[in-house]
N, C-alpha and C positions, 0 to 999 in steps of 0.2 A: 499458634501461630496459623494465620486464615490460609484461605487457596491462593490467593493472591499473591503470598509471600511466598508460599511452597514454589508456585511458579516462579518467582522472580529469583530464589535458591536455586532450581533447576538452570534458568538462565545462566547463572553467575557461577554454577558448578560446570556450563558446558563451556566457559570466557566467552560467551557472544554477547556483542552489544543489543540492546532491544532491537533496532531493525535487522542483523542478522538472525536473530532469535526469531523475531515474528515471519520471516521469509523462510527460513528453515520448518517451521512447521505449518505453512503456507496461509497466512492469514496476515490482516493488514497490522501494520505498525500500530493505525491509532488503537486498533482494537487494544493492543496491549497497554497502550499509554491508558485508554478507558479503566481497564482492569487494574493497572496499578494504580492511579491517582484516587480511586473508589468510586468511582462515574458508575461504572457497570460491574455487576458479578461475571467470571468467567462461564460463557455457554458449554453446553454438552461437546458443542462440535469442536473449541478450543481446545477441552481436555483431552478430546478424544485426538485430535491433530497432534496435540504435545505428545500423548501414550503411545502414536504410533509413531512416531518419528525418533522417540526416544524410548524403546522398548524395555531399556533398564533401569527405566523407574518404578517404582512402586505406585501401580493404580491405586490400589487402599490409600497408601500412605498420601500421594497426591487427592485423592479424594476430603481423606477424612483427618491426617496429621497420624495417622497411627501406623506405629511399625517403622521400619528403616525406610531411609528412602530410596537405596538402588536394591534391588532382586538379590545380587549377592553385596556383600559389605564391602567390596571393591569397588572405589567410587573412579576407578578409571578403566569402567566397561568398555571395551572396544575403542581402544584410544580417543573415548569422548565422543566418538558416532556421528562426528560434527558433518563427515561426509557422505553420501550415498554413492553405492555401485553403481555404474550405469547398466541399463539393461543388456544383456546379452553380454557381459563383460568377459564371460570366458571364451566367447568364440575370439577365434583370431588374435590373442595376446591374452597377456595377465593384467594385474590391477591390483595395485597394493594400496591397504586402506592406511598404511604409515606416510605417505606423500599426497597433500589434499590436490582434490582436483583442481584444474585450473579454472578460473570465471569464463564465463564464455564473453565472447570479445563482441561487442555492440558496434556497427557499422559505425564507422566516422559519421556524424550528423552535418548533414549539407548546411552552411551557414548561408543564412538568407539576409538578403541585405534588401531593405525597404526605402524605397527613395519616395518623398513626396514632391510631387510637382505640382505647383500653383502657375494657374494658367489665366490671364489676365482677360474678363470677359467683357463685353461690351455694356455700357450700362445699359440698364433696363430704363423700358420707355412706359408708360401708362395708354392703356389702351382703352380700356374705357372704365366707367363707375357706372352700378348701378344702382338705386336706391329705391328702397321699396316703401311703400306707405300702408296705414293701418287701413286703408280702405281695399286693399289688395290689388295696389295699383303699383306702376315702377314707372322710373325715367331713368334712360339711357344716357350717359354724357359721356362723349367723347371730346378726344383735345382735338385743336385745329392743326391742322398738317402745314 
């Protein structure tokens, strides 16, 4: 099994889509797509990001395929470790990893209406015509008014 297949297996074990998995480890979805399609090999940054986000995965297994996938043979380590606790979560209240953290709500986007206005312009008139000759002279022609 190649490293891209091991990364995909971690993603599947965590029950995440490619977009959610990429977001969870802090990389672009396109980066994962390129890895899974064989276009690129995973960089050390991708591997370390995955390992830091999912420390229950054996680094040796991730790199070489040797050994077991998880540090403990239990595949449900830390409730799939899908959500991180917020910084200072113990201050002023408690937080349980059993319930997923709500997604941050984006402010509603303002609807932008674009209106194209065509204005009639007065017809253009020729003001002058300049003719240049090969002897470095020119002539200016102006229409009669």
